[in-house]
N, C-alpha and C positions, 0 to 999 in steps of 0.2 A: 269522217274522211274516208275516201275510197282507197282501195288497194293501190291504184295507180298513183294517187297523191302521196301515199306514204312512201312508196318506192322513190318517187321524185324527191321528197324531202331528205331521205337517207343519202341519195346520190349527191345532193347539194352540200350536205354536211361533210361528207368524205372529201369532196373537192376543196372545201374551205380549210380542212385540216391539212391536206397535202400541200396547199399553197403556203400555209403559215409555218410549217416545220422548217423549211430552209431559212426563212427569215429569222426565226428564233435561233437556229444553229449559227447563222452569221453574226447575230448580236452577241451570242456567247463567245464566239471566237474573237470579236473585236473588243470585248469588255476587258478591262485590266485585271490581272490575276489578283485574287484576294490576298490581303496582307496576312502573313503567318503570325499568329499570336505567340508572344513570348511564353515559354514554358518554364516551369520550375525544374531545377536540376533533378534528373532521375538517375537511378543506378544504371551504368552502362552495361549493355548486353554484348556478348561476343558475337562477331560477325558470322553469319551462316552462309555457307557456299550455296549459290543459286545455280540451278541447271540452266545451260544455254538453251535458248529457244530460237526457232527459225524466224519468228515474227514477234511483234509486240505482244506482251503478256499483261493482262489486267491483274494488278496486285491490289489487294484490299489494304487501304491505308491503316497504319498503326495508330491507335489512340494514345498520344503522348502523355496526356495528363487529364484527369477527370474534369479539371477546371482550367484547361489550357487556354480556351478562348477568353479574351479579355483580361489576361493576367500580365503583369509586369514583374521583373526580377531584379534583385540587388546583385550587381556585378562584383563590387568590391566595397570594402568599408575601411574607415579609420576610427579613431577613438570616439569622434563625435559626429561623423558624417558618413552617409552611404551614397554610392554612385549607381544610378538606375539606368536601365536599358530603354526607357520610355521618356518622351519629352512632350513638347507643345503639341505636336501632331497627334499625340495619343490622348490629349485632353488634360495634361498636367499644366499647372500654373503656380507661380510663387505664392506661398501662403497656404496652399492646400495641404490638409492633413491626411496622411495615408495610414491605413491599418494593415500591418504586416502579419503574415502567417508563416510558420515554420513547421513543415511536415504535418500540415493540417491543423495546427494549433496556433492560437494567437501568440505573436512574438513581439508586441509592442507597437509604437506609433512613431512617426517621424513627420516633419514639416518640410515641404519642398522649398528650397532656397532659390536656386537658379535653374533655368531650363534652356535647352536648345531644341532643335526640331526632333531629334531622336535620342536625347539624353537629358539627365537632370541630376542635381544633388539634393540630398534630403538630410536634415539635421535631426539626430536622435541618439539614443544610448543603447548599448548592448545589441547592436544589429549584426547580422552575419550575412556573408555572401550566400546567395541561394534563397533568401527569404523572398516571398512573393507578395503581391498586392493587386487589388482589383482595379481595372481601368474603366473609365466611363465609356458607354457605348458610342462608337464613332458616328458622326453625322452621316445622313444618307448622301451618297455620291451624287453630284450634280450631273444632270444629263449633258452628254457631249454632243455638240452640234456636228452634224455630218458635213455641213457646208461651211466654207470659210470665206469671209468677205475679202474682196480684193483690197490691197493696201492703197492708201491715198497717194496721189502723186506728190513727188518731192517739191518743197518750196523753191521759189526762185532765189538765186544768190542775193539779190538786192533785199528781199524780204527777210532772209536770214540775218543779214547785216543790221537791218533796222531793228529787229527784235533783240539782237545781242546788245546793241547800243542802249535800247530802252531798259533792258535788264540790268546793265551795269550802272546806269545812272539812277536807278531806283533806290531810295534810302532803305537801309536795313534797321529796323527798330530793335533795341536791346530788350531782351526778355530775361528777367531775373530768374535764376534757377532755384527751385524749391525742392529740396531733397525729399524723396518719398519716406514714409515712416519705416523705421527699421523693424525687421522681424524680431519678435521676442527671443527666438532661439539663437539669434546671432550674438546676443549679449553673453552667452555662456550657459552652462548647464544649470537647470533648476530641478533638483531632485532630492528626495529624502530616502536614505537607506537605513534599515533597521535589521540588526543581526542578532540571533540568539545562538550562543555557542556553548558546547559542553566539552571540557577537556579533562581527560583522565591520564595519569602517567604512573607507571610502576617501575620500580628499580630493585634489583637484588641487593643493593647496598644501603637501602634506607626506606622510610615510609613512602607510600604513594601519595598522589595529589589528586583531588577531585575538585573541579572548579567550573562554575557556570558564569557566563558573561552575557550581558545585554548591552549591545553597542548601538549608538545612533550617530548618524552623519547627515548633515544638511549642507548642501552645496548651493549657496546663493539664492535661497528661497525669498521671494518678495514678502515684506511685512508691512508695506505702506510708506508713503512719503519718500519714495525713492531709496529706501533702505532695504538691504538684503541681509539674511541671516546665514552665518557659517558656524557649524557646530561639529565637534568631534569629542564624544564622551563615551564612557564605559562604566557600567555597574558590575562589580565582581562579587560573587559569593563563593566561599569555600565551605565544603561540608564540615571540615574541622579546621580550626585555626592553626596556622603554622607554628612550629616550635620556636622558642627564642633563638635557636641556632640558625634559623633560616636567614638567607642573605637578603631576600626581598620582602619587605613589610612583615616582619615577624610578629606573630600574635594577632594579626588582623584577620577576622573571619569574613567581614564584608566591608567594602570600601567603594568609593566613587572616584573616578579619574576624569578630569576635564582637561583635554589637551588644547581645545580651541572653542571659544564662545564669543563671537564678535558680530556687531552690527556694522555694515559697511555700505558706503555709497561710492560707486565708481562708474556712474553712468556715462556713456560716450558723449553725451551732449553737455556735460558739466565740466567746468575748468578746474574743479577741485575734487579731491578724494579724501574721505574721512572714515576712520574706523575707531570704534570704542569697544572696550571689553577685554577679554583674554585674546590677544592678538597674535596671529602668525604673520609677521610683517612681510610686506612686499618691497622689492627693490632696495632692501637693506641687507646686503650680503653679510653673513656671519652673525646676524642678530638672533637672539633666542626669543622664545615666546615670553610675553610680558603682559601684565595687567595694567592697562593704561589707554593711551590714545595715539593715533598716527594721523597726521594731516599733511596733505600734499597739494601742490599746484601743478597742473599739467599744461604744457605748451605743445607747439608743433613738433619739436625735436625731442622732448623728454619730459621729465618730472623732477620737482624739487620739493623737499618737505622736511618735517621734524617729527620726532617721536619720543616717547618716554613712558616709564612705568616701573612697577615692582616686578621682579622675576619670581614665579612660583617655585615651590620645591621640586627638584628634579625627580625625586622618587615618588612622592605622594601626590604631586600636582596641587598641593594645598597652597593657600595664601601665605605670603611671607614678606618680611621687610629686610632681611639680611642681604638680599641680592637686589640690585636695581640697575637700570640702564636709561640713558637719555642722550639724545644727539640729533644729528641731521643726516639726511640721505639724499641721493640724486641718481638719476638715470638718464642716459642719452641713447637714442636709436637712430640708425640711418639705414635705408633700404633702397636698393635698385633692383633691376630685373635679375641680376646675377649675384648680388652680394647683400647680406643682411648682417649688420654689426650692431651690437648692443653692449653698453658699458654701465656698470652700477657701482656706487660707492657709499661708504658709511664712515662717519666720524662720531664717536660717542664716548661718554664717560661711563665706566662699568665698575660696579662694586660687587665683590664676592668675598666670602670668608677665606678662600684659598689664596687669592692673589691681592686682596686689598682693593683700594680705589686707584684706577689707572685709566689712561687715555688709549683708545683703540682706534685705528684707522684700517679700513679694509676695502679692497677694490676687486671687482670681478669683470672680466671681459669675455665676450663670446662672439665668434664670427662664423657664419655659414657662407662659404665662398664657392661660387661657381658650381654649386650643386655637387661638388666632389670632395670638399674639404670642410671639416668642422674643427675649429680650434678654440680652446678656452683656457683661461688662466686666472688664478686667484691668489691673493697675498694679504696677510694681516700683520700689522706692526703694532707693538704695544710699548707704552712708555709709563714709567712710574710704577707705583704699587709696591708690593712686598718682594716680587721676583720679576726678572726680565730675561728674555732669551738673548742668545748671542746676536749682536748687530740689531737688536730689537725686532728681529723677524720671528714672530710666533709660529706662523705656518705659511706654506706656499704649495701650490700644485699647478701642473700643466697637463692638459688632456688634448690628444690629437686623434682624429679619426678621418681617414681619407681613402679614396679609391685610386690606387695606382694605375690600374687598368680595369677594363670592363668586368672581369671576374674576380679581381684581387682586391681585397680590403685590408687595411692596416689600422690598428688601434693601439695607441701607446699613452701611458700616463706616468707622471713622476710626482711624488708627494714628499714634502719635507715638514717635519714637526720639530720646531725649535724649543717650544715651551709646552710641556705636557701638564694639562690640568686634570687632577684626579676626578674620576667619574664614579660617583657613589652608586649609581645603578648598575654599572658594568666595569668593575675595577680591572685594570690591566695587570698581567703577570709581571712584566718589567716596565713600569712607567718611566718615561723619559724621552728625550729627543731621539728621532729616528728618521731614516730615509727609506722610501719604498719606490720601486719601479716595476711596471708591468708592460708586457708587449703581447699582442695577439695578431696573428696573420690568418686570414680566411680566404680560401680559394674555392670558388664555385666551379668545379670541374664540369658539371652539367646540371640540369634541373633535377637529376636524381642523386647527385653526389656532391658533398661539400667537405673539404679538408681544412682543418685548423691546426695551428701550432701556437701554444702559449708558453710564456716564460716570464720569470719575475725574480726580483732580488730585494731583500730587506735587511737593514742593518741598524742595530740599536747603538747609538752614539755613546751612551754612558758606559755600557758593559762591553762593547765591542763584539757582541754576538751577532751573527749574521745567518741568513737562510736564503737558499737559492732553490728554484724549482723550474721544471720544464717538462713538456709532454705533448703528444699529438691527440687530436680528436677527430672523429669520423661521424658525419651525419648523413643519413639516408632519408630525406624528407618525404619520398613517395614509395618507401619500401612496401607498405600495405595498400598502395593505390590511394584512393580518396579517403580511406578510413584511418590512416595514421602514419607515423614515422618512427624511426629508431636512430639511436646515436650511441657512441661508446667513446671512452677516453682512458688515458693512462697518464699518471703524473709521477715524476721522479723528483724527490726532494733531498737536498744536501745542506749541511750546516750543523748548528748546535742541536737541532732536533730534526733528523733526517727520516727517511722512509720512502714509501711509494704507495700509491693507491690506483685501483682499477675500478671502473664503473661502466655500466651499460644501462640504457634507458629506452623506454618505448612509450609512446603516447598516441592517442587517437580516439575515434568515436567507437564506443562499445554498444552493447545491446540497450534497447529502450531509450535511446537518445542520450546516453551518459557520455561524458568526456572523461577518459581514464589516463592516468599517468602511473607508470611503474618504474622504479629505479633500484638497482642493487649495486652495492659497493663492497670492495675488499680493501681494508686499511692495514698496512704493515708499517708500524711506527718503530723507529730506532731511537730510543730515549737514552740520554746521557746517564752515566753511573751516578749513584747506585741503583737507579731505576733499571728495570729489565725491559727488553723489547716486548711488544704486544702485537697481536693480530686479531682484528675484529671484523665482523661482517655487519653491514648496515643495509637497511631497506627503507624505501619510501613508497607508499601507495596512496593515491589521491583520486577521487571521483567527484564530478559535479554534474548535476542534471537540472534543467529548467522544468520545474513542475508546472509553471504557468508563466505568462509574460512578465509577472511582477514577483515571482517567487522562485528561489533557487536553493537546491539542496547541496550541501558540501559534506564529504566524508574523507578523512585522511588518517593515516597511521604512519608512524616513524619509529624505528627501533634499531638497536645495536646489540650484538651478541659477541662476547669474547670467545675466540677460538683458542688462542694461546696467550694466557695472561698469568700474572703472578698471583699469589694467594691473597695479597692485599688489594688487588684491583677488583672493581665491580664487575660481576659476570655479564650483566647486560641490563637493558631496560626498554620500555616501549611507551609511546605516547599516542593516544587516540583522540581525535577531534571530530565532532559532529555539529553541524550548524545549518541554520536556515537564514537566508538573506532575502529581505523584502525590499523591493524598489518601487517607489511611489513618485 
């Protein structure tokens, strides 16, 4: 190639580049702005003052997150569900399983339930706001046509009338609706929890206690044939057997506790519900755990069934025949957009060494009204047996919780005990009929301040002794920003055992991803003669940390120290607990 030809080629290339640059600039200006990827929550930085400039200043973009592109975020959570900031337009669909991360570490999984264009719900356990998940790569944007075809001319009125008449006259075939398969997560949680705990306690007034516990809990795991397993059991080992003077299981160095062990079928597509084993009954208010069976039939409005079996020992959870129960139960439920009302009832024959054989009837009602009022009530009547309560009313309670105004909440309860049954596991100081009333008012002054006032009254009907208490509480939910909160309170007590107490508490995220709670209390008890007044200091410290998505570490300590006590009182004591919780 000659020198002249080379120069000519260079000139032609430069002209082509000059002609193409404006076109590319125009395409970049017409293109839609890129979608900003959701980012994981980051620690806020204080705003920096920027110097004023006479014209536009080029600022280097800040890198928000190392994996910000293609990430979704959990906005808020409930006990079994998370709400996401991504939806169908981000590639999410019902049934898709998401793997969540928390601070760069695995945080579990959840299954997408329902989606909208830019939002979705995801079913899972132990989720937290701020967890992130990866999104699928978005499809390539379709090319936008620069030219737009002219709209077709409107139809003539006669043609429109003809088409309308033909459409109205056309027959409409009925299509049978077939419900889509339900997601497995919608049936309830399916998980296994295993915990290993070590507890040590020391007291100045007696021997210490060292105890190891292995606990297992199964929540509705499928075992086949539509059956699900529910289990709650503990194995306990003591380094030294307790002395015969101990209140709880004296002389036992190792023992097994089984609080629940049942096989259940309560699938949504079945008209019956069946449980066998050591049953924690459903829809049978006031019924205790028993070894037997429960069978129910379910309809559109509720459920009706029968149950029966032997009641295990209340202290050892061992098998026994001295206690038993059998009867029928029922439940009704009605729901609208503004109201949800549920009623449950039980009629049963109950046999126990304390009360003999008697007939018990119990009813429970609960209403959630207009998203502003929760109201519940429960009552139990007993007939026959060795002892009876006045007017056959064994127990009753009423609970009320409502929002009087947007920032003001009120919670009140009243409990009546007409027939006291001795509790071998936790005996009362003055067993007998009693009345209790509690009231709590909470006012959210702002998002940084909450004020509460609590009050209560209790009276023992047999002895005539009563007790009253009242006091304020202060909560600062954002005292430490996003890292934690603080609260404090004071309680004044009057009656046969008066006194006062003051406490302060702080909780929040500490170093290395741990959740920390600290609480200190001062108790000043005025005891009746011949006992002397006492002053003690108490403390509670608790820390939890997720070592992995399936493993959690727990550490806690609780103790009291006597500041002003008599010579016969215990100086103080401390209990320490360490545990590992595995979730599968």
